[in-house]
FIDO-710135 format. One record per atom (N, C-alpha, C): residue in one letter; x, y, z. Coordinates in steps of 0.1 Angstrom, whole numbers, plus 5000, padded with zeros to 4 digits. Atoms other than C-alpha are relative to their C-alpha. Example, Ala and Ser with C-alpha at 12.3 -4.5 7.8 and 13.67 -1.06 7.14 Angstrom:
<atoms>
A500949885000
A512349555078
A500950125000
S499149895000
S513749895071
S499250115008
</atoms>
This chain:
<atoms>
M500950065009
M168229584160
M499549875006
Q500650124995
Q165829304169
Q500649874994
H499550125006
H167328954165
H499649885008
S500350124993
S166728594174
S501249925002
S498950094999
S169028334188
S499949894990
I500050105010
I170028064164
I499249875005
K500850124995
K168527794187
K498550034998
A501549975002
A165127974186
A499649994986
V500350005015
V165328014148
V499849854996
L500050145005
L166127644143
L498849925006
T501050094993
T163427514167
T498650065000
N501349934998
N160527774167
N499550084988
T500449915011
T160527964134
T499549934988
P500550065012
P158427864105
P500750054987
P499449965013
P159827864069
P499450134994
L500449885008
L159528184047
L499850125010
T500149894990
T159928404078
T501450084998
E498749925000
E162528694077
E500549995014
V499350014987
V165028644105
V501350085000
T498749944998
T168028824118
T500749935012
V499250084990
V170728634137
V501450075000
N498649954998
N174128734151
N500849875004
G499250114996
G177028504156
G501450014994
W498650005004
W180628404148
W500149894989
V499950095011
V181628234115
V500849885004
R499250124998
R182627874119
R500749954987
S499350035013
S183327824082
S499350084989
F500649925011
F182728004049
F500549934987
R499650095011
R182727754020
R499650064986
S500349975014
S182927833983
S499550154998
N500449865000
N182328203990
N498550014999
R501550015001
R178628103994
R499349955013
F500650064989
F177927904025
F500750045013
I499549964987
I178428064059
I499449915011
A500550074988
A178127844090
A500250095012
L500049904990
L177128074118
L499649945014
N500450054986
N177027994156
N500150115010
D500049894990
D176028224185
D500149945014
G499850054987
G176627984214
G498749955007
S501250044994
S172927924221
S499749854997
T500250145004
T173127574205
T501249944994
L498850065007
L175627324193
L499950024985
N500250005015
N174127354158
N500350144994
N499849885008
N175327614133
N498750024992
I501049975010
I172827784110
I500750034987
Q499449975013
Q173727774073
Q499450124994
C500449885007
C173528104056
C500550004986
V499650025014
V173528094018
V500050144994
V499749875006
V175028394001
V500050004985
D499949985014
D174428493965
D501150114998
F498949905000
F177828653960
F499850114990
E500249895010
E176628853930
E499350125006
N500849904993
N174429053954
N500850085010
F499249934989
F177329163977
F501350044994
E498749955004
E180429363972
E501249905004
E498850094997
E183729163971
E500750045012
A499349944989
A185229393997
A499349955013
L500850054988
L182429294022
L500349855002
L499950144999
L182728924015
L501549965005
K498650024996
K186528944021
K500150015015
Q500049994986
Q185729044057
Q499349885007
V500750124994
V183728724062
V500949895001
T499050104998
T186428504076
T499649925012
V500250084988
V186428224102
V500350085012
G499849924988
G186028384136
G499450145000
S500649875001
S184428704123
S498650005007
A501349984994
A181328834141
A499150074990
L500949955010
L178328894118
L498650025005
R501550004999
R174729004118
R499549974986
I500550045013
I172828834090
I498550005001
T501449995002
T169328904078
T499649924987
G500450075012
G167428684054
G498849925002
T501250084999
T164628444047
T500349865004
L499850134996
L164428114065
L499349904990
I500650095010
I163827834040
I500449865004
E499650144998
E163927454041
E501249974992
S498750025006
S167427344033
S499949894989
Q499950105011
Q168127164000
Q501249905003
G498850084997
G171427034014
G499849905011
R500050094990
R172226754038
R500650065013
G499449964987
G172926804075
G499350115008
Q500849904993
Q170427074083
Q498650014994
K501449995004
K166627124082
K499750134993
F500349875005
F166627494076
F501350074996
E498949925003
E168927754061
E499550144998
V500449865002
V168928134057
V500450054986
Q499649935013
Q168828294022
Q500350145003
V499549884994
V170828594030
V499750124991
T500349885007
T169628944020
T500950125005
D499249894994
D171929154043
D501149945009
I498950034991
I175329114060
I500650125006
F499349894994
F176729344086
F501249935008
V498850054993
V180329274099
V500250085013
H499749934987
H180529354136
H501550015002
G498550004999
G184229254136
G500649894993
S499450115008
S186429064112
S501149945007
A498950074994
A189028814122
A501149974990
D498950025009
D192428794106
D500249854997
P499950145003
P192528464088
P501449945002
D498650054998
D196328434091
D500449985014
T499650014986
T196428464129
T498949945009
Y501150054992
Y193028344141
Y500349855003
P499550134997
P193928024160
P498949894999
I501150114999
I190527834161
I499549984986
Q500450035014
Q190327714125
Q499249875000
P500850115001
P187827454114
P500749874997
K499350125001
K190027154121
K500249945014
K499850054987
K190926924150
K501250065007
H498949944992
H193027084177
H500249925012
S499750074988
S194726924206
S499550075013
M500549944987
M193426984242
M501150105005
E498949914995
E196827134251
E500050134993
F500149885008
F196627384222
F498850095004
L501249924997
L193127484232
L500150065014
R499849944987
R194127534269
R500950124999
E499149885002
E196827774256
E499250114994
N500949905005
N193927954239
N498750005006
A501250024992
A191427934267
A499050114997
H500949895002
H190028274258
H499249984987
L500750025012
L188928144224
L499549854998
R500450145002
R188427764229
R498549985002
I501450014998
I184827824239
I499350004987
R500650005013
R184127874202
R500049874993
T500150145006
T184627504195
T498849935005
N501250084996
N181827254197
N500249935014
T499850074988
T183427064225
T499950095012
F500049914988
F183927354249
F498750075001
S501349934998
S180627524241
S499149905006
A500850104994
A178927194249
A500349985015
I499650014986
I180927154281
I499450115009
M500449884992
M180127504293
M498550025001
R501549994998
R176427484286
R499549895010
V500350114990
V176327154306
V500450065014
R499549944987
R178327334334
R498950105005
S501049904996
S175827624334
S498749935004
A501250074996
A172827384335
A500249935014
L499750064987
L174427194364
L499950105011
S500049894990
S174927514383
S498650045003
F501449964998
F171327614378
F499349895008
A500650114994
A170227264389
A500449995015
V499649994986
V172227294421
V499250095008
H500749904993
H170627614432
H498549965000
Q501450045000
Q167127484421
Q499749895010
Y500250114990
Y167527164442
Y499950055014
F500049954986
F168427344474
F498950095003
R501249914998
R165827614469
R498749925002
E501250084998
E163127354465
E500049925012
N499950094988
N164327164495
N500250085013
G500049924988
G164227454520
G501350055005
F498749954995
F167927554521
F500150154997
N499749865002
N169227904524
N501550014995
Y498749985006
Y172228014503
Y500850105008
V499149924992
V175128144523
V501350034993
H498749975006
H178128334510
H501150005011
T499050014990
T181028224532
T501350074996
P498949925004
P184328414533
P501049934991
I498950055008
I187028374507
I501350025007
I498849984992
I189628514530
I499749955014
T500250074987
T190028314562
T501349995008
G498850024991
G192328274592
G500149865005
S500050144996
S191527904596
S500249904988
D499750115010
D192527584577
D499049895003
A501150104997
A189327374576
A500549864998
E499650135003
E191027074562
E501349965008
G498850034993
G194227094583
G501149964991
A498950045009
A196327034552
A501150104999
G499049905000
G198227354554
G500450054986
E499749965013
E198327394516
E499150124995
M500849895003
M196927744514
M500750124994
F499449885006
F197528064495
F499950115010
R499949894990
R198628344518
R499450134994
V500549875004
V196828684516
V500750105009
S499249904992
S199028974527
S500250134992
T499649885006
T199729334520
T501450055005
L498749974995
L203129324537
L501050004989
D499050005010
D206229404517
D500649864998
A499650145003
A207129084499
A501549985001
I498550014999
I210929164499
I500550015014
A499549974986
A211329304534
A498950015009
P501249994990
P208329224556
P500550035014
P499749974986
P208329354592
P500249875008
K499750124992
K209829104617
K499850035015
T500150004986
T209229024653
T501450005006
E498750014994
E212029024679
E500749864998
T499450145002
T212428644673
T500349984985
G499750015014
G212828704635
G498949944991
D501150055007
D209428574625
D499350124993
I500849905006
I207128774601
I499050055010
D500949934990
D205129024622
D498650024993
Y501349995007
Y201628954609
Y499050105007
K500849894993
K200229204635
K500050134992
Q499949885009
Q201329474610
Q499349984987
D500750035013
D199429304581
D498650065000
F501349945002
F196129424568
F498949955010
F501050054991
F194029194590
F500649985014
G499450014987
G196429194619
G500349855004
K499650144998
K197028814616
K500249944987
E499850085012
E198028554591
E498749964994
T501350045007
T195228504565
T500349934987
N499850085012
N194728274535
N498750004992
L501250035007
L192428204507
L499449865004
T500750124993
T189827944519
T500249874992
V500050135007
V190027574511
V498649945002
S501350054998
S186427534523
S499150105007
G501049914992
G183327724535
G499349935011
Q500850084991
Q182227444557
Q499950055014
L500149964985
L183127574592
L499150125001
E500849894999
E181527904585
E498549974997
A501450045003
A178427734570
A499449935012
E500650064988
E178027534601
E499450105010
T500549894991
T177527854621
T498650044996
Y501349965005
Y174627944598
Y499049885001
A500950114998
A173127594599
A499549995014
M500550014986
M172927614637
M499150125003
A501049904997
A170527904633
A498950004989
L501050015010
L168827864599
L499649864996
G500450145002
G168627484599
G500749944989
K499450065012
K169627404564
K500650114991
V499449905008
V172127604544
V501049934990
Y499050055009
Y174527564515
Y500950114995
T499149915007
T177527734500
T500349954986
F499650045014
F178527734463
F500950114995
G499149905003
G181627924457
G501549954998
P498750045003
P185327934448
P500849965013
T499150044990
T187927754470
T501449984994
F498650005005
F191727734467
F500949915008
R499150094994
R194427484474
R501450014993
A498649985005
A198227544470
A500749875000
E499450135001
E198927184463
E500749994986
N499250005012
N201727144438
N499849874992
S500350135007
S200026864418
S499650044985
N500349985014
N200226874380
N499349884994
T500750125005
T197626604374
T498750044993
S501349985007
S194426564354
S498850025010
R501150004990
R192426574387
R500150125010
H499849894990
H193826884405
H500050144993
L500049865004
L193227254402
L500350085013
A499749924988
A194527534425
A498850095004
E501349924997
E191127724422
E498949924994
F501150085005
F187927534420
F498850045008
W501349974993
W184227554431
W499549895008
M500550104991
M182727374460
M498550025003
I501450004996
I179127284468
I500049945014
E499950054987
E178827244506
E498750035008
P501249994992
P175427194523
P500349965015
E499950034985
E175227194562
E498650005005
M501450014995
M172127074580
M500049975015
A500250034985
A171227094617
A499049895001
F500950114996
F169526794633
F500049894989
Y499850115009
Y170826564605
Y501149915005
N499050104997
N172726244614
N500649954987
L499350045012
L175026054590
L499049934990
D500950075009
D172125844576
D499250114992
D500749895007
D170126174568
D500950064990
N499049945009
N173326314552
N500149924988
M499950095012
M173726014529
M498750004992
D501349995007
D170026024520
D500050134991
L500049875007
L170326394510
L501050004989
A498949995010
A173626354491
A499649914988
E500450095011
E172226064470
E498850074992
D501249945006
D168926244463
D500550134992
F499549885006
F170826564454
F500749974987
I499250045012
I173226394429
I499149954989
K500950055010
K170426204412
K499150114994
S500849895005
S168426524409
S500750094990
V499349925010
V171126734392
V500449934988
I499750075012
I172126464369
I498849974992
G501350025007
G168526394360
G499650134993
Y500349875007
Y168226764352
Y500750024987
I499349985012
I170926764326
I499649894990
L500550115009
L169726434311
L498750054993
E501249955006
E166426614305
E500250134992
H499949865006
H167626964295
H501250024991
C498849985008
C171026904278
C500249894990
Q500050125008
Q170226614255
Q500950024988
E499249975012
E171826774224
E501550005003
D498649994997
D175126854241
D500549875006
L499550134994
L175326524260
L500249904989
E499950095012
E174726334227
E501350024993
F498749965007
F177626524211
F501249955009
L498950044991
L179926464242
L500149855001
D500050155000
D178826094242
D500849954988
K499450045012
K179926054206
K501550035000
R498649964999
R183126244213
R500849915008
L499350104991
L184026014242
L500249874993
L499950125008
L183325714220
L501150004990
D498949985009
D185725844194
D501350005006
E498749994992
E188425914220
E500349865005
E499750144994
E188025564235
E500649914990
K499550095010
K188725394202
K501550014999
N498649995001
N192325524204
N500849965012
K499350054988
K193025384238
K500149855001
P500050154998
P194125034248
P498749965008
Q501350064994
Q191224814259
Q500050025015
A500049994986
A192324824295
A499750145006
E500149864995
E192225204297
E498650064996
R501349955005
R188725244281
R499050015011
S501049984990
S185825374301
S499049885000
P500950125000
P183425084312
P498750034994
M501349965005
M180425284300
M500150124991
A500249885008
A179325534274
A499550115009
L500349894991
L178625884288
L498650005005
I501549994996
I174825894288
I499749875008
E500250134992
E174825524300
E500550025014
K499449984986
K177025624329
K499250105008
L500849904993
L174825924338
L498749935005
K501250074996
K171725704338
K500349895010
F499650104990
F173625434358
F500050075014
V500049934987
V174025694386
V498650045003
S501349944997
S170525854383
S499049905003
E501150104999
E168625534381
E500349885010
N499750114990
N170425304406
N500150055014
N499849974985
N170225304444
N501549995003
F498650014996
F173625374459
F500249895011
K499750104990
K175125084479
K500750065011
R499449944989
R176025174514
R500949895007
V499150104995
V179124994527
V500950065010
S499149944991
S181225044558
S501449994995
Y498650005004
Y184925114554
Y500649865003
T499550134996
T185724794573
T499649894990
E500450105010
E183624584549
E500750024987
A499349975013
A185224754519
A501449955000
I498650054999
I188724674532
I500049854998
D500050155002
D187824304535
D499849964986
I500250035014
I186424304500
I501350034991
L498849975007
L189524474486
L501249915003
R498950094996
R191924264506
R499949864993
N500250145006
N190423944492
N499750004985
S500349995015
S189924074456
S501149944992
K499050065009
K191723914427
K501150104996
P498949905003
P193524244417
P501050015012
N499149994988
N194924264453
N500949885002
K499250134998
K195923894455
K501049984989
K499150015011
K197523914421
K501050114999
K499149884999
K199324234431
K499950094987
K500249915012
K197724434402
K499650145005
F500349874994
F196724724425
F501450075001
Q498749924998
Q199425004424
Q500250025015
F499949994985
F198625044461
F499449885007
P500650124995
P198124704476
P499350025014
I500749994987
I195624664505
I500549895009
D499550104991
D197324484534
D499350005013
E500650004987
E195624604565
E499050115002
W501049904997
W192724804580
W500750135004
G499449874997
G193525174582
G500650064987
A499549955012
A194725214546
A499150114994
D500749895007
D193725534528
D499749964986
L500350055013
L191825424498
L500450094988
Q499649935012
Q193025524463
Q498949994990
S501050015010
S191025584432
S499849864994
E500150145005
E191825234419
E499249915008
H500850084991
H190225084450
H498650044999
E501349955001
E187225304448
E499349964987
R500650035013
R186625234411
R499849845000
Y500250155000
Y187024854417
Y498749975008
L501250034993
L184224864443
L498850044992
V501149955008
V181925064420
V499849924987
E500150055014
E182724914386
E500049855000
K499850155001
K183624554394
K499249925010
H500650084989
H182324444428
H498550025001
F501449974998
F179024624434
F499250034988
K500649965013
K178324754399
K498950105002
C500949894998
C176525054412
C500750115008
P499349904992
P177425384429
P500049965015
V499850054987
V178725324464
V500250125010
I499749904989
I178725524497
I500749925011
L499250064989
L181525424521
L499850095012
F500249924988
F181025524557
F500849945012
D499350044988
D182725494592
D501549974997
Y498650015003
Y186325564582
Y500950005013
P499049984988
P189425544605
P500150145003
A499949864996
A189625864625
A501350064995
N498749935002
N193325914618
N500250034985
I499849965014
I192825954580
I498950104996
K501049905003
K189926204583
K500150125009
A499849874994
A189526564594
A499550005015
F500349994985
F189226674631
F498550035003
Y501449964996
Y185626794629
Y499049894998
M500950115002
M184126454621
M499749925013
R500450064987
R182126284649
R500649865002
L499350124996
L184026014667
L498949895004
N501050114997
N182125674669
N500449955014
E499950064986
E181725484702
E501249915001
D498950094999
D184525244692
D501350085002
G498849924998
G187025534695
G501050004989
K499050015010
K188825454663
K499450044986
T500649965013
T186325544635
T499250125002
V500849885000
V184425854626
V498849994990
R501250005008
R181025924611
R500250074987
A499749945013
A182426004577
A499449924989
M500650075011
M181025914543
M500650064987
D499549965013
D182425924507
D499149934990
I500850065011
I180325874475
I501049974989
L499150055010
L182125674448
L499249984987
F500750015013
F181225694411
F500949924990
P499250075011
P182325494380
P500850094993
G499149925009
G185225624361
G500850115007
I499449884994
I186125884387
I500449985015
G499850034986
G186125734422
G499250105009
E500749914990
E185325974451
E499550134993
I500549875005
I183026264441
I499450085011
V500549934988
V181526354475
V500749955012
G499550044987
G183026364509
G499250085011
G500849934989
G181026444541
G500149925013
S500050074987
S180326354577
S498950065009
Q500749954988
Q178326394608
Q501050085007
R499049914993
R180026684626
R500149975015
E499950024985
E181426644661
E499350115008
E500749904993
E178926824683
E500350015015
R499750014986
R180426734717
R501250095002
L498949904998
L182627014730
L501349935006
D498850064994
D184926794751
D500749914990
V499350095010
V185626544723
V500650094989
L499449915010
L186226824698
L501250075005
K498849944994
K188626994721
K501249915001
E499050104999
E190526674726
E500649984986
K499550025014
K190826624688
K500850114995
I499249895004
I192026974682
I501350015007
K498750004993
K194626944709
K500949894995
A499250115005
A195826614695
A500750044987
L499449965013
L196426774661
L500850135001
D499249884998
D198227074677
D499450124993
I500649885006
I195627324664
I499750105012
D500149904990
D195427644684
D498550035002
E501449984996
E192027664702
E499550144998
K500449865001
K192128044701
K499650034985
E500349975014
E191928034663
E498649954996
L501450055003
L188627834664
L499150025012
W500949974988
W187027994695
W498650014996
W501449985005
W183928084675
W499449864996
Y500550135004
Y183627724661
Y499749925013
L500350074987
L183827584697
L498850055006
D501249944994
D181127824708
D498849944995
L501250075005
L178727634686
L499649885009
R500250124992
R179227344709
R499750045015
K500449954987
K178727564740
K498650055001
F501349934999
F175527744731
F499049934990
G501150065008
G172727514719
G500649904990
T499450105009
T174827224704
T498949904996
A501050105005
A172926974683
A500749914989
V499550085011
V173626684659
V499850084987
H500149935013
H174426824625
H501049934990
S499250075010
S176026704592
S500150084988
G499949935013
G177126814558
G501049924991
F499150065009
F179126724528
F500650114990
G499449925010
G181326874501
G500149934986
L499950065014
L181226814463
L500750104992
G499349915009
G183826964440
G499350014987
F500949985012
F181827114412
F500749964987
E499350045012
E184527064386
E500049854998
R500050155000
R184626694395
R498749954995
L501350045005
L180926674389
L499850034985
V500049975015
V181226854355
V500849904992
L499150095007
L184126624346
L499249874998
F500850125001
F181826324353
F498950014990
A501249985008
A178826474335
A500450024985
T499749975014
T180726564303
T500949894994
G499150115005
G183126254300
G501350054997
M498649955003
M186226474298
M501049935009
G499050074993
G189526334309
G500950085009
N499149914992
N191126644324
N499250115006
I500849904993
I189726874350
I500250144995
R499649865005
R191427174333
R499050044988
D500849975012
D188927134304
D498550025004
V501449984996
V185727184325
V499850125009
I500149874993
I186527514341
I500450114990
P499749915011
P186627834320
P501550044999
F498649965000
F190227944330
F500749925011
P499350084989
P192227674349
P501250075006
R498849954992
R194627774376
R500749885006
T499250124996
T197427514381
T501450055002
P498649964997
P201027514392
P500750064987
Q499349935011
Q203027764370
Q499150054989
N501049955010
N199827874352
N498950085006
A501149914996
A197728174359
A499750104988
E500249925012
E197228294323
E498550044999
F501349955003
F194128494313
F499450065013
</atoms>
């Protein structure tokens, strides 16, 4: 049967028109007022039932969570809180929900309770708003790269290399888990495994994307990545999505220009197209902040924070300059940093990054030229021999959101760095080939998509901005 979305009915349909809508019951008051929502908008449509026109047995099936098709006449609402309502002439119950066991009742639920019911939490206003913003951001990512001449590349999810060198990877194997075949030395014989070698779920598509950038010029990946880091924090997931552009003939300055323009573009897109959901999330954040101590409150409201990023030029600061600022800052001198800054070479923590953005520069910050020994092997070594052409973008309230670099294009230097880290050259023979055959300056960056959604929605826990979070001891759903 022909039907309209609730969003379309509320925005485009004139009164006294017969409409048919489908959705799920959010509430059913006084056996008369049904609040119906189909996910197309934050707003419910109120459907007014004259109970004398319907059988009691039918109305008993209209419970919170039930899926209905409702037909009726759209009229101007006499009540407060909505412009239009539907005077119901027909109700069809697609599927009723047991009122005694349906968990998402019209009341406030804790985030932990909703994570335990992740298959149904999308039916709340908070999560439907988050996921619509997530969807819009995803579209904006693809639109930006398409409009700027990038090709979309699907890099492998199963890999034999560890791009980050961290070693925290999920193994992929078909060998017997209890009694795997062994070599003469007692090690697991991966030659008998499906791929004939040890393989894992990828932590990054960067290395493979570089190969395509060195032929197509500008490429990007946008796909799932995995990290077996045993961290039960509000900032870590075992499965998450990464956006990773790679560009041939781009140096670090070009890379920073692109990253800043990209972020401003996608945030500008949701400010324009997700106003209703962002206003709801802005109010939600404001209500949440009231219950926190003053020192723990966000420095800005959500929409203010998004505009702060989209409308301000990012300040570019070398790591060395940032260390001097932090070392001489009041929080450091008064020992208020959890991780004091004593000397050059320290790995910056979120508290340091947020101080630079929120207190010192009061704008988004791009740090560049980091110490080589705290960055990955593939980053280009500077002439000083101790720093690399790396860059991180820092945001208010969240710290680092983008990490990138100019890649090391010199074969001899790259081989030395691989050797120093005890990485087997044979595992990266194809990556080294890029430096043998037509090498060129090239750069790229990575942006954790969930971290971007976290920033864009004002949520406090990264588990609440991905449909089904994967964390230590949790692979439900």
